[in-house]
C-alpha positions as CSV (number, residue, x, y, z in Angstrom):
1,M,37.2,50.8,10.7
2,E,34.6,48.8,8.9
3,D,35.1,45.1,9.1
4,T,36.0,43.9,5.6
5,K,36.4,40.2,6.6
6,P,34.2,38.0,4.4
7,K,31.4,36.1,6.0
8,S,32.1,32.5,6.9
9,T,31.0,29.8,4.5
10,P,28.2,28.4,6.8
11,I,26.7,31.9,7.2
12,R,26.8,32.5,3.5
13,F,25.2,29.1,2.8
14,L,22.4,29.7,5.3
15,S,21.8,33.2,3.8
16,S,21.6,31.7,0.4
17,L,19.0,29.1,1.6
18,L,17.0,31.8,3.2
19,M,17.0,33.9,0.0
20,I,15.9,30.9,-2.1
21,S,13.1,30.1,0.3
22,L,11.9,33.7,0.3
23,L,12.0,33.7,-3.5
24,I,10.0,30.5,-3.7
25,S,7.4,31.7,-1.3
26,S,7.2,35.0,-3.1
27,S,6.8,33.3,-6.4
28,S,4.0,31.0,-5.1
29,A,2.2,33.9,-3.5
30,Q,2.5,35.9,-6.7
31,N,1.3,33.0,-8.8
32,C,-1.7,32.7,-6.4
33,Q,-2.6,36.4,-6.1
34,S,-2.0,37.5,-9.6
35,T,-4.0,34.9,-11.4
36,T,-6.8,36.1,-13.6
37,F,-9.8,33.9,-14.4
38,S,-12.3,33.8,-17.3
39,G,-15.7,35.3,-16.9
40,N,-14.3,38.1,-14.6
41,R,-14.2,35.7,-11.7
42,I,-12.5,37.1,-8.6
43,Y,-11.7,35.2,-5.4
44,S,-10.8,36.8,-2.1
45,T,-8.8,33.9,-0.7
46,C,-6.2,31.7,-2.4
47,T,-3.4,29.3,-1.3
48,A,-0.7,27.3,-3.0
49,L,-1.2,23.7,-2.0
50,P,2.0,21.9,-0.8
51,V,2.5,19.5,-3.7
52,L,1.5,18.7,-7.2
53,N,1.6,22.3,-8.5
54,S,-1.9,23.0,-7.4
55,F,-3.7,26.1,-6.1
56,L,-7.0,26.7,-4.5
57,H,-9.0,30.0,-4.7
58,W,-12.4,30.6,-3.1
59,N,-15.0,32.9,-1.7
60,Y,-16.9,31.9,1.4
61,H,-20.5,33.1,1.9
62,Q,-21.4,32.8,5.5
63,S,-25.0,33.8,5.0
64,N,-25.9,30.6,3.1
65,R,-22.8,28.5,3.8
66,T,-21.7,28.2,0.2
67,V,-18.3,28.4,-1.3
68,D,-17.4,29.5,-4.8
69,L,-14.0,28.0,-5.7
70,A,-11.5,27.5,-8.4
71,Y,-9.0,24.6,-8.2
72,R,-6.0,25.1,-10.5
73,H,-3.6,22.3,-11.4
74,T,-0.6,23.5,-13.5
75,G,1.8,21.6,-15.6
76,V,-0.7,19.1,-17.0
77,S,-1.4,17.9,-20.5
78,S,-4.5,16.8,-22.4
79,T,-3.7,13.2,-21.4
80,N,-4.2,14.0,-17.7
81,W,-7.2,14.1,-15.3
82,V,-7.2,16.2,-12.2
83,A,-9.4,16.1,-9.1
84,W,-9.9,18.0,-5.9
85,A,-12.1,16.7,-3.1
86,L,-13.4,17.1,0.4
87,N,-13.4,14.1,2.8
88,I,-16.1,14.7,5.4
89,N,-15.6,11.6,7.5
90,G,-11.9,10.6,6.9
91,V,-8.6,11.4,5.3
92,G,-7.2,10.4,1.9
93,M,-9.1,9.3,-1.2
94,A,-11.3,6.6,0.5
95,G,-14.6,8.4,1.1
96,A,-13.6,11.6,-0.7
97,Q,-16.3,13.7,-2.5
98,A,-14.4,14.7,-5.6
99,L,-14.6,17.3,-8.4
100,V,-13.1,15.7,-11.5
101,A,-12.0,17.3,-14.8
102,F,-10.1,16.4,-18.0
103,Q,-10.1,17.2,-21.7
104,G,-12.0,14.5,-23.4
105,T,-11.9,13.3,-27.0
106,G,-12.5,16.0,-29.5
107,G,-11.1,18.6,-27.0
108,N,-14.3,18.9,-25.0
109,M,-13.8,19.5,-21.3
110,Q,-15.4,17.0,-18.9
111,A,-16.2,18.2,-15.4
112,Y,-18.4,16.2,-13.0
113,T,-18.7,15.0,-9.4
114,S,-17.6,11.6,-8.2
115,S,-17.9,9.9,-4.8
116,V,-14.9,7.7,-4.0
117,I,-16.4,4.8,-2.0
118,D,-13.6,2.3,-2.4
119,T,-10.2,3.2,-3.8
120,R,-9.6,-0.4,-4.9
121,I,-12.4,-0.4,-7.4
122,S,-13.1,3.3,-8.0
123,T,-12.7,4.6,-11.5
124,L,-13.9,8.2,-10.7
125,S,-17.2,7.6,-12.5
126,P,-19.8,10.4,-12.3
127,G,-22.1,10.3,-9.3
128,N,-23.7,12.5,-6.7
129,L,-21.9,13.7,-3.6
130,S,-22.9,13.7,0.0
131,F,-23.4,17.5,-0.2
132,N,-24.9,19.7,-2.9
133,V,-22.8,21.1,-5.8
134,P,-25.1,23.6,-7.6
135,S,-22.6,24.2,-10.4
136,I,-19.3,22.7,-11.8
137,S,-17.3,23.5,-15.0
138,A,-13.7,23.3,-16.2
139,E,-11.3,24.7,-18.7
140,F,-7.9,23.9,-20.1
141,V,-5.7,27.0,-20.3
142,S,-1.9,27.2,-21.0
143,S,-1.0,23.7,-19.6
144,E,-3.3,23.9,-16.6
145,I,-6.8,22.6,-15.8
146,I,-9.1,24.8,-13.7
147,I,-12.2,23.5,-12.1
148,Y,-14.9,26.0,-11.1
149,A,-17.6,24.9,-8.7
150,T,-20.0,26.1,-6.1
151,L,-20.3,23.9,-2.9
152,Q,-23.1,23.8,-0.3
153,L,-21.0,23.0,2.8
154,P,-22.3,20.1,4.8
155,G,-23.1,20.3,8.5
156,D,-22.2,23.4,10.4
157,G,-18.4,23.4,10.2
158,T,-16.1,25.3,7.9
159,S,-12.9,23.2,8.3
160,F,-12.6,19.9,6.3
161,N,-10.1,17.4,5.1
162,Q,-9.1,17.9,1.5
163,V,-7.3,15.8,-1.1
164,W,-6.2,16.6,-4.6
165,Q,-4.8,14.4,-7.3
166,I,-3.6,13.9,-10.9
167,G,-3.4,10.8,-13.1
168,P,-3.4,9.6,-16.7
169,L,-6.3,9.0,-18.9
170,S,-7.2,5.7,-20.4
171,G,-9.1,6.6,-23.5
172,N,-11.9,8.9,-22.2
173,N,-11.7,7.6,-18.6
174,P,-9.5,8.4,-15.6
175,A,-6.9,5.6,-14.9
176,A,-5.0,4.8,-11.7
177,H,-2.7,7.6,-10.5
178,N,0.9,7.1,-9.2
179,L,1.1,5.6,-5.7
180,A,4.3,7.2,-4.5
181,G,5.9,10.5,-3.7
182,A,3.8,13.6,-4.1
183,N,0.7,11.6,-5.2
184,V,0.4,10.1,-1.7
185,A,1.3,13.4,0.0
186,S,-1.5,15.5,-1.5
187,T,-3.7,15.7,1.6
188,G,-4.4,18.3,4.3
189,T,-7.2,20.5,5.7
190,V,-8.8,23.7,4.5
191,N,-10.8,26.2,6.6
192,F,-13.0,28.2,4.2
193,A,-13.9,30.8,6.9
194,D,-10.5,31.9,8.1
195,G,-8.5,30.9,5.0
196,S,-6.1,28.5,6.8
197,V,-4.7,25.5,5.0
198,T,-2.5,22.7,6.5
199,G,-0.7,20.0,4.7
200,D,-0.5,16.4,5.8
201,G,1.9,15.3,3.2
202,G,4.7,14.1,5.5
203,A,2.3,12.0,7.5
204,A,0.8,10.5,4.3
205,I,4.2,9.6,3.0
206,T,5.1,8.0,6.3
207,R,1.9,6.0,6.3
208,Q,2.6,4.8,2.7
209,R,6.1,3.9,3.6
210,N,4.9,1.9,6.7
211,K,2.4,0.1,4.4
212,N,5.2,-0.8,2.0
213,I,7.4,-2.0,4.9
214,H,4.5,-4.1,6.2
215,G,3.9,-5.7,2.8
216,V,7.5,-6.5,2.1
217,L,8.2,-8.0,5.5
218,N,5.2,-10.3,5.4
219,A,5.7,-11.3,1.7
220,I,9.3,-12.2,2.3
221,S,8.7,-14.0,5.7
222,W,5.4,-15.8,5.5
223,G,5.1,-15.8,1.7
224,V,8.6,-16.8,0.5
225,L,10.8,-18.1,3.4
226,M,8.1,-20.2,5.0
227,P,7.1,-22.2,1.9
228,F,10.8,-22.7,0.9
229,G,11.5,-24.1,4.4
230,A,8.6,-26.5,4.0
231,I,9.8,-27.7,0.5
232,V,13.3,-28.3,2.0
233,A,11.9,-30.4,4.9
234,R,9.6,-32.5,2.7
235,Y,11.8,-33.3,-0.2
236,L,15.5,-33.2,0.8
237,K,15.2,-35.5,3.8
238,V,14.8,-38.6,1.7
239,F,18.4,-38.3,0.5
240,K,21.1,-39.7,2.8
241,S,23.6,-37.0,1.7
242,S,21.3,-34.2,2.9
243,D,21.0,-35.4,6.5
244,P,21.2,-33.5,8.8
245,A,21.7,-30.4,6.6
246,W,18.1,-30.3,5.5
247,F,16.9,-30.0,9.1
248,Y,19.1,-27.0,9.9
249,I,18.1,-25.3,6.6
250,H,14.5,-25.9,7.5
251,V,14.8,-24.6,11.0
252,A,16.8,-21.5,9.8
253,C,14.2,-20.7,7.2
254,Q,11.2,-21.1,9.5
255,S,12.8,-19.2,12.4
256,S,13.8,-16.3,10.2
257,A,10.4,-16.3,8.6
258,Y,8.8,-16.1,12.1
259,I,11.0,-13.4,13.4
260,I,10.6,-11.2,10.3
261,G,6.9,-12.1,10.2
262,V,6.4,-10.9,13.8
263,A,7.9,-7.5,12.8
264,G,5.5,-7.3,9.8
265,W,2.6,-8.4,12.0
266,G,3.4,-5.6,14.5
267,T,3.5,-2.9,11.8
268,G,0.2,-4.2,10.4
269,L,-1.6,-3.9,13.8
270,K,-0.3,-0.3,14.1
271,L,-1.5,0.6,10.6
272,G,-4.9,-0.9,11.4
273,E,-5.3,1.3,14.4
274,E,-4.2,4.4,12.6
275,S,-6.5,3.8,9.6
276,G,-9.5,2.5,11.6
277,L,-9.4,-0.7,9.6
278,D,-9.0,-2.9,12.8
279,N,-11.6,-5.5,12.0
280,T,-10.8,-6.6,8.5
281,T,-10.4,-10.2,7.1
282,H,-6.8,-9.4,6.4
283,R,-6.1,-8.4,10.0
284,N,-7.9,-11.4,11.4
285,I,-6.1,-13.8,9.3
286,G,-2.8,-12.1,10.2
287,I,-3.6,-12.6,13.9
288,T,-4.4,-16.3,13.2
289,L,-1.1,-16.7,11.4
290,F,0.8,-15.2,14.3
291,C,-0.9,-17.6,16.8
292,L,-0.2,-20.7,14.6
293,G,3.4,-19.6,14.0
294,T,3.9,-19.2,17.7
295,L,2.5,-22.7,18.3
296,Q,5.0,-24.1,15.8
297,V,7.9,-22.4,17.7
298,F,6.7,-24.0,20.9
299,A,6.1,-27.3,19.2
300,L,9.8,-27.3,18.1
301,M,10.9,-27.0,21.7
302,L,8.6,-29.9,22.7
303,R,9.5,-32.2,19.9
304,P,9.6,-35.9,21.1
305,N,12.6,-38.1,20.3
306,K,12.4,-40.2,17.1
307,D,11.7,-43.4,19.1
308,N,9.0,-41.8,21.3
309,K,5.5,-43.4,20.7
310,Y,4.0,-39.9,20.4
311,R,6.4,-38.8,17.7
312,M,4.0,-39.8,14.9
313,Y,1.2,-37.7,16.4
314,W,3.6,-34.7,16.8
315,N,4.5,-35.1,13.1
316,F,0.9,-35.0,12.0
317,Y,0.3,-31.9,14.1
318,H,3.5,-30.2,12.8
319,W,2.7,-30.9,9.2
320,G,-1.0,-29.9,9.5
321,V,-0.3,-26.6,11.2
322,G,2.6,-25.9,8.8
323,Y,0.5,-26.4,5.7
324,A,-2.4,-24.4,7.2
325,V,0.0,-21.5,7.8
326,I,1.2,-21.6,4.1
327,I,-2.3,-21.7,2.7
328,L,-3.6,-18.9,5.0
329,T,-0.5,-16.9,4.1
330,I,-1.1,-17.0,0.4
331,V,-4.7,-16.0,0.9
332,N,-3.8,-13.1,3.2
333,I,-1.1,-11.8,1.0
334,F,-3.6,-11.4,-1.8
335,K,-6.0,-9.7,0.7
336,G,-3.1,-7.4,1.4
337,F,-2.7,-6.6,-2.3
338,E,-6.3,-5.5,-2.3
339,L,-5.9,-3.2,0.6
340,L,-2.5,-1.8,-0.4
341,N,-3.3,-1.6,-4.1
342,P,0.4,-1.6,-5.2
343,A,1.7,-1.5,-8.7
344,K,0.7,-4.6,-10.6
345,G,4.3,-5.7,-10.9
346,W,4.4,-6.6,-7.2
347,K,1.4,-8.9,-7.5
348,H,2.6,-10.5,-10.7
349,A,6.0,-11.1,-9.1
350,Y,4.4,-12.9,-6.1
351,I,2.2,-14.9,-8.4
352,G,5.3,-16.0,-10.3
353,I,7.0,-17.1,-7.1
354,I,3.9,-19.2,-6.1
355,I,3.7,-20.8,-9.5
356,S,7.5,-21.6,-9.4
357,Y,7.1,-23.1,-5.9
358,G,4.2,-25.2,-7.1
359,A,6.0,-26.4,-10.2
360,I,9.1,-27.3,-8.1
361,A,6.9,-29.1,-5.6
362,V,5.2,-31.2,-8.3
363,L,8.5,-32.2,-9.9
364,L,10.1,-33.1,-6.6
365,E,7.0,-35.0,-5.5
366,C,7.2,-37.2,-8.5
367,Y,10.9,-37.7,-8.2
368,T,10.7,-38.4,-4.5
369,W,8.0,-41.1,-4.9
370,Y,10.0,-42.6,-7.7
371,F,13.1,-42.6,-5.5
372,V,11.2,-44.1,-2.4
373,I,9.4,-46.8,-4.5
374,K,12.7,-47.8,-6.1
375,R,14.4,-48.0,-2.7
376,K,11.5,-50.0,-1.2
377,R,11.8,-52.6,-4.1
378,Q,15.5,-52.9,-3.3
379,T,14.7,-53.6,0.4
380,P,11.3,-55.5,0.3
381,L,11.7,-57.1,3.7
382,S,12.2,-53.8,5.6
383,G,8.6,-53.8,6.8
384,D,8.6,-50.0,6.7
385,K,5.1,-48.7,6.7
386,Y,6.1,-45.0,6.1
387,P,9.2,-45.1,3.8
388,Y,8.6,-41.5,2.9
389,A,9.1,-40.2,6.4
390,G,12.7,-41.3,6.7
391,N,15.8,-39.3,6.3
392,G,17.5,-41.7,4.0
393,Q,17.1,-44.8,6.2
394,P,13.9,-46.8,5.6
395,G,11.6,-46.9,8.6
396,Q,13.0,-43.9,10.4
397,S,10.9,-40.8,11.1
398,V,12.1,-37.2,11.1
C-alpha cells in the first residue's frame, strides 16, 4: 500500500528552500542568456554577478588577447552612475582600472575610463588606464545601464580581479557610493578564457566589519576614555570632597582605555598585514601609542610614595607621556578617518567630542586657578610652591 503519510515539516521546509534556490538560479541564468543587445551584439559567455543586480557578458579573442564585453547594471535611475573595473595588482577599488557610465544632463550618456589611484580622493574623473581600451560606449535602457567596451588584456594572463559599483550623481559628476552591505561586497575574479567567475563578497564584508571594529575600539579607548580620565585627574583632585574618588575614576578610565585600545591595536595590525598597508603613518603612530601606553601602565606600578624625593620627577614623566598619548591619539584617529573613509557623520561626531572636551577643559582650568588662588590667599603662610598639585590640601602632591 502506498504510504500516504505527509512529509515531516523539516523535510518540506528544506524542499521549499531547494525549489526557491533553483528558481532564483534559473531566473538569473535566463536573465543572463536571454538578453538582447542593440546593434545585434552577441556574447558567447555571460554571468550574473553575486551582488548589486549586475551581469557581465563577453567574447574572448585568444588570437589578439582582446575582450568585447557588455556590463549590465539593472534597477538604476538617471541619478545613478555605474562602474565595472579590473584591478591588475590588487583587490577592491584602490588601483582599479574602471569603465564608468551615467546619464548626464540633457539625457546624454557619458561613458569613459577612469583609473582609481586613491579611493580617498578619487572622483572617477576621466583618465587613461594601464591597458588599452579601443572602444567604450553606454546606453540607458529600461532602468538599466549597459556599458559596451573592448579591452586589450594586459600581460599574458586571462584571470583578473574585478570590482563593480553603483553610486549617486552630484550634478554631472559621480559622488561617493555607499560604504556598507553589497557595495563593499562587489568584488571577485573573472577568467575571460574559461568563463569562470568567483565572488569575494563575504571576505570584503568581513574586512569592512573588521575595519569598523578597529575604528570604534580605538576611538572609544584612546580617543574618548583616555582624555576623559586625564580631565578627571587634572581638575577634580583640587577639591577635598573628590579625594580619593578622582584617583579611582582616573585609574578605571585609563585602564579600560588601555585594555580596549590593545584590542583595537591588534585588529589594526591584522588589517595592515591583510591589505599590505603595513608601513603607513597611521600604523606607526599606533605602535608608538601602544608602547607609550604600556609604559604608563608600568609607571603606575612603580609610582613612588607622596613623600619620596623622586615623586616630582615621576609626576612630570607621567604628565608628559599622558599628554603626548592624547595628542598623538587625536592625530592618529584623523589619519584613520582618511584610510577608512567612513560616513562624514562619524568624523563630525568625533570633532564634536574633541571640541566639547576642549571647552570643558578651558572652563575647568579657569575655575581651578580661581579656586587655587583664592585658597592660597586664605593661607598665605603655607609656603606651598605647587598649590595646584594637591588633592585639596595645600602643599601635597598626587
